[in-house]
C-alpha positions as CSV (number, residue, x, y, z in Angstrom):
1,M,-5.6,96.4,-60.4
2,A,-6.3,99.7,-61.6
3,K,-5.9,102.6,-58.7
4,R,-9.1,105.1,-59.8
5,I,-9.4,108.3,-58.0
6,P,-13.1,108.4,-56.7
7,R,-13.8,112.1,-57.2
8,D,-12.9,111.4,-60.9
9,T,-14.7,108.1,-61.3
10,T,-18.4,107.9,-62.4
11,V,-20.1,104.2,-61.2
12,A,-23.0,102.7,-62.8
13,V,-24.7,100.6,-60.4
14,L,-26.9,98.1,-62.2
15,M,-29.3,97.1,-60.1
16,G,-33.1,95.5,-60.4
17,G,-33.6,94.0,-63.5
18,W,-36.3,91.3,-64.3
19,S,-35.4,88.1,-62.7
20,A,-36.8,86.4,-59.6
21,E,-34.1,88.0,-57.5
22,R,-35.4,91.6,-58.5
23,Q,-36.0,93.1,-55.1
24,V,-32.9,91.3,-53.3
25,S,-30.9,93.2,-56.4
26,L,-32.5,96.6,-55.8
27,S,-31.3,96.0,-52.2
28,S,-27.8,95.1,-52.8
29,G,-27.6,98.1,-55.3
30,E,-29.0,100.6,-52.8
31,A,-26.3,99.2,-50.4
32,C,-23.7,99.4,-52.7
33,S,-24.7,102.8,-54.1
34,D,-24.5,104.2,-50.6
35,A,-21.3,102.8,-49.6
36,L,-19.9,103.9,-52.7
37,R,-20.9,107.5,-52.0
38,E,-19.3,107.6,-48.8
39,A,-15.7,106.4,-50.4
40,G,-16.3,109.5,-52.7
41,F,-17.3,108.1,-56.1
42,N,-19.9,109.5,-58.4
43,V,-22.5,106.8,-58.5
44,V,-25.4,106.6,-60.7
45,P,-27.9,103.9,-59.7
46,I,-29.5,102.6,-62.9
47,D,-32.7,100.2,-62.6
48,V,-32.0,98.0,-65.4
49,K,-34.6,97.8,-67.8
50,R,-34.2,95.0,-70.9
51,E,-35.1,97.6,-73.8
52,R,-33.2,100.5,-72.0
53,I,-30.3,99.6,-70.7
54,V,-27.9,99.6,-73.5
55,P,-28.2,103.4,-74.9
56,I,-28.4,104.4,-70.9
57,L,-25.0,103.2,-71.0
58,Q,-24.0,104.2,-74.1
59,D,-25.2,107.9,-73.3
60,L,-23.7,107.8,-69.7
61,Q,-20.3,106.5,-70.7
62,P,-19.4,105.4,-66.9
63,D,-15.6,104.6,-65.7
64,V,-17.3,101.6,-64.2
65,A,-20.3,99.5,-64.1
66,F,-21.0,98.1,-60.8
67,N,-23.0,94.9,-61.5
68,A,-25.3,94.2,-58.9
69,L,-27.8,92.5,-60.6
70,H,-28.8,88.9,-59.1
71,G,-30.4,85.7,-61.0
72,K,-30.9,85.6,-64.7
73,W,-29.9,87.8,-67.3
74,G,-27.7,89.6,-64.5
75,E,-25.6,86.8,-63.0
76,D,-25.7,84.4,-65.8
77,G,-23.4,86.2,-68.1
78,C,-25.8,88.2,-70.2
79,A,-24.8,91.2,-68.4
80,A,-21.2,91.0,-68.4
81,A,-21.9,90.1,-72.2
82,I,-23.3,93.8,-72.8
83,L,-20.5,95.5,-70.8
84,E,-18.0,93.6,-72.8
85,T,-19.6,94.6,-76.0
86,L,-19.6,98.1,-75.0
87,Q,-16.2,98.2,-73.5
88,I,-16.7,99.6,-70.1
89,P,-14.8,98.1,-66.9
90,Y,-17.2,96.0,-65.1
91,T,-17.1,94.3,-61.6
92,H,-17.4,90.4,-61.0
93,S,-16.6,87.5,-63.2
94,G,-16.9,87.8,-67.0
95,V,-19.4,85.9,-69.3
96,L,-18.2,82.4,-69.2
97,A,-17.6,82.0,-65.7
98,S,-20.6,83.5,-64.5
99,S,-22.6,81.5,-67.4
100,L,-20.9,78.2,-66.0
101,A,-21.3,79.1,-62.4
102,M,-25.1,80.0,-62.6
103,H,-26.0,76.6,-64.4
104,K,-25.6,74.1,-61.6
105,E,-25.0,70.9,-63.3
106,K,-22.5,72.3,-65.7
107,S,-20.7,74.0,-62.7
108,K,-20.4,70.5,-61.1
109,I,-18.5,68.9,-63.9
110,I,-15.7,71.3,-63.6
111,F,-16.1,70.9,-59.8
112,R,-15.7,67.2,-60.3
113,A,-12.6,67.5,-62.8
114,A,-10.7,69.8,-60.2
115,N,-11.6,67.3,-57.5
116,I,-13.9,69.0,-55.3
117,P,-16.6,67.0,-53.7
118,V,-20.1,67.6,-54.9
119,A,-23.4,65.9,-54.0
120,E,-24.7,63.4,-56.5
121,S,-27.5,64.7,-58.9
122,K,-29.8,64.4,-61.8
123,I,-31.6,66.6,-64.2
124,V,-34.9,65.4,-64.6
125,D,-38.1,66.7,-66.4
126,L,-40.5,68.5,-64.5
127,E,-43.4,66.0,-65.1
128,T,-41.4,63.2,-63.7
129,V,-40.1,65.2,-60.8
130,A,-43.8,66.1,-59.8
131,A,-45.1,62.2,-60.3
132,Q,-42.5,60.4,-58.6
133,H,-39.5,60.5,-56.7
134,A,-36.6,60.6,-58.9
135,M,-33.7,59.4,-56.2
136,P,-34.4,58.0,-52.9
137,V,-35.5,60.5,-49.9
138,P,-34.3,62.8,-48.7
139,Y,-33.1,64.8,-51.8
140,V,-33.6,68.3,-53.0
141,V,-35.0,69.7,-56.1
142,K,-33.9,72.9,-57.2
143,P,-34.1,74.9,-60.8
144,I,-30.8,74.5,-62.9
145,A,-30.1,78.3,-62.9
146,E,-31.4,80.1,-60.3
147,G,-29.9,81.7,-57.2
148,S,-30.9,82.8,-53.4
149,S,-32.5,79.3,-53.0
150,V,-35.5,80.3,-55.5
151,G,-37.7,77.1,-55.9
152,V,-35.9,75.0,-53.8
153,H,-37.5,72.0,-52.3
154,I,-36.5,69.3,-49.8
155,V,-38.2,66.2,-50.0
156,T,-37.9,64.0,-46.7
157,Q,-39.7,60.9,-45.5
158,S,-42.5,63.2,-44.0
159,S,-43.3,65.1,-47.1
160,N,-46.6,64.4,-48.9
161,G,-45.0,62.7,-51.8
162,P,-43.0,63.9,-54.6
163,P,-43.1,67.9,-55.0
164,S,-46.2,68.5,-57.5
165,I,-45.9,72.1,-56.5
166,V,-43.0,72.4,-59.3
167,L,-45.4,72.4,-61.8
168,E,-47.1,75.8,-60.5
169,Q,-43.4,77.0,-61.0
170,R,-42.5,76.7,-64.4
171,E,-41.5,80.1,-64.9
172,I,-38.8,79.5,-62.4
173,F,-37.7,75.8,-63.5
174,G,-38.6,75.7,-67.1
175,S,-38.8,72.2,-68.4
176,H,-36.2,70.5,-66.1
177,A,-35.0,70.5,-62.5
178,M,-31.9,69.4,-60.6
179,V,-33.0,66.5,-58.1
180,E,-29.9,65.9,-55.8
181,R,-28.7,64.0,-52.7
182,F,-29.5,66.0,-49.3
183,V,-26.7,66.0,-47.3
184,P,-27.8,66.8,-43.7
185,G,-25.8,68.7,-41.0
186,R,-24.5,72.4,-41.1
187,E,-24.8,75.3,-43.6
188,L,-21.0,77.1,-44.4
189,T,-20.2,79.8,-46.6
190,C,-16.8,81.2,-47.6
191,A,-16.1,84.1,-50.0
192,V,-12.9,84.9,-52.3
193,M,-11.5,88.1,-52.8
194,G,-9.1,88.3,-55.7
195,D,-7.2,85.3,-54.8
196,V,-7.9,85.4,-51.0
197,A,-10.0,83.2,-49.2
198,L,-11.9,85.0,-46.4
199,G,-13.6,83.3,-43.4
200,V,-15.5,81.0,-43.1
201,I,-19.5,81.4,-41.7
202,D,-22.0,78.7,-40.3
203,I,-25.3,79.7,-40.8
204,V,-27.9,79.0,-38.3
205,S,-31.4,79.1,-40.1
206,K,-34.4,80.2,-38.3
207,G,-36.5,78.0,-41.0
208,T,-36.3,74.3,-42.1
209,F,-33.5,75.4,-44.1
210,Y,-31.4,78.6,-45.5
211,D,-34.2,79.4,-47.8
212,Y,-35.1,82.8,-49.6
213,V,-36.5,84.3,-46.4
214,S,-33.7,83.1,-44.0
215,K,-31.4,84.7,-46.6
216,Y,-33.0,88.1,-46.8
217,A,-35.5,88.8,-43.8
218,P,-33.7,90.6,-40.8
219,G,-33.4,87.9,-38.2
220,G,-34.0,84.9,-40.6
221,S,-30.7,83.5,-39.9
222,Q,-27.9,83.6,-37.1
223,H,-24.4,83.8,-38.7
224,I,-21.6,82.6,-36.6
225,L,-18.2,84.0,-37.6
226,P,-15.8,82.4,-37.4
227,A,-17.6,79.1,-37.8
228,D,-17.1,76.6,-34.8
229,I,-16.1,73.5,-36.7
230,P,-12.9,71.7,-36.8
231,V,-9.9,73.4,-37.9
232,E,-9.4,71.0,-40.9
233,I,-12.7,71.6,-42.1
234,Y,-12.4,75.3,-42.0
235,R,-9.4,75.0,-44.1
236,K,-10.9,72.8,-46.7
237,C,-13.8,75.1,-47.0
238,Q,-11.2,77.8,-48.0
239,Q,-9.1,75.8,-50.0
240,Y,-12.2,74.5,-52.4
241,S,-13.4,77.9,-52.2
242,L,-10.1,79.0,-54.0
243,M,-10.2,76.0,-56.2
244,A,-13.7,76.4,-57.4
245,H,-13.3,80.3,-58.1
246,A,-10.1,79.4,-60.4
247,A,-11.6,76.1,-62.0
248,L,-14.5,78.3,-63.1
249,G,-12.4,81.5,-64.1
250,C,-14.1,83.9,-61.4
251,R,-12.8,87.4,-61.1
252,G,-13.4,89.9,-58.2
253,I,-15.6,88.7,-55.5
254,S,-17.1,84.9,-55.4
255,R,-18.8,83.3,-52.5
256,S,-19.1,79.3,-52.3
257,D,-21.6,77.8,-50.2
258,F,-21.1,74.0,-48.3
259,R,-22.8,71.6,-46.5
260,Y,-20.9,69.9,-43.7
261,N,-22.4,66.6,-42.2
262,D,-21.1,66.7,-38.8
263,Q,-24.0,64.1,-37.4
264,A,-23.3,60.8,-35.9
265,G,-22.2,58.6,-38.8
266,G,-21.8,61.4,-41.4
267,E,-18.2,60.8,-41.7
268,G,-17.4,64.7,-41.7
269,E,-18.3,65.0,-45.1
270,L,-18.0,68.4,-46.8
271,I,-19.6,68.9,-50.1
272,L,-19.6,71.9,-52.5
273,L,-23.2,73.1,-53.3
274,E,-22.5,76.0,-55.5
275,V,-20.3,79.3,-56.3
276,N,-22.1,82.7,-56.6
277,T,-20.5,85.0,-58.8
278,Q,-22.8,87.9,-57.7
279,P,-23.4,87.4,-53.9
280,G,-25.7,89.4,-52.2
281,M,-24.7,92.9,-50.9
282,T,-28.0,93.7,-48.6
283,G,-27.7,94.7,-45.1
284,T,-28.3,90.9,-43.8
285,S,-25.7,89.7,-46.8
286,L,-22.5,87.4,-46.2
287,V,-19.8,88.8,-48.2
288,P,-19.7,92.3,-46.3
289,E,-19.8,90.5,-42.9
290,L,-16.9,88.2,-43.9
291,A,-15.1,91.3,-45.6
292,K,-15.6,93.1,-42.4
293,H,-14.1,90.3,-40.4
294,A,-10.8,90.5,-42.6
295,G,-10.3,94.2,-41.5
296,H,-12.3,95.7,-44.8
297,S,-14.9,98.1,-44.4
298,Y,-18.2,98.3,-46.4
299,P,-16.8,101.0,-48.3
300,E,-13.6,99.6,-48.9
301,L,-14.7,96.5,-49.8
302,V,-16.6,98.3,-52.9
303,T,-13.5,100.5,-53.3
304,W,-11.8,97.3,-54.1
305,M,-14.1,96.2,-56.7
306,V,-14.3,99.1,-58.6
307,N,-10.4,99.1,-58.6
308,D,-10.4,95.5,-59.9
309,A,-13.2,96.2,-62.7
310,S,-12.0,95.7,-66.2
311,V,-13.1,94.3,-69.4
312,D,-11.8,91.1,-71.1
313,R,-12.6,89.3,-68.1
């Protein structure tokens, strides 16, 4: 890992963009910029525009690009591809790992091959999802390649039939959606920092599930760290997070999200939902909290990420 001298290092913080997670990315980028300045780096925040990002980066020639983009075009390998082409060292995962992690079905194929448990799912065209139950209730409908719980619908016995609202959300879903078996119980998350699994958080949502509002609104959820769960489940979360990080070829920081069925008859099932290669860095985000629990302040965390930055990731 490089040891960059903060006062001699210009860091371009890429934020905003044009995905459904633009506002979250702006919040992440602002928080990261503040922490990087506190650590002594020369910081240039950039609100990424599709037609301007390449010439801006060519003119600036930063020492490091800190990728604080979320969602499509920022988290799916597209931004990484631009930075690889320009040969600007950057944070987080490379092109292939980012692309695979963002595509929920393709990442599941890799997780299964690595013997990491995932929930049964299928890809279904949007008209069918809206017209009939694609699997026995309860189940979850989600976009194939989005984050931050954008477009997620839980269908239960009390739902008013199939989720016809997805037809009004074509911009998010595209032509198909993932339909996945619903796993009851608790929402757990664990981050990987390099080759080290951090702690496990038990997320208690104030809403019906850990949706967009619960993730980012102040008071939207309660984070219990360390999670009050059986020690073997805690260790499995850490083990599966490391395995998933390695199986996808992730770099830097990643965060794995799980469901743990601790209900009667649930047999303690633990399944991996997804891996986030660009986890949130806002004031309510999980990774800074996990890093702090492990003894890393926010400025120390972003400094580690800048030092970890490279090309050919």
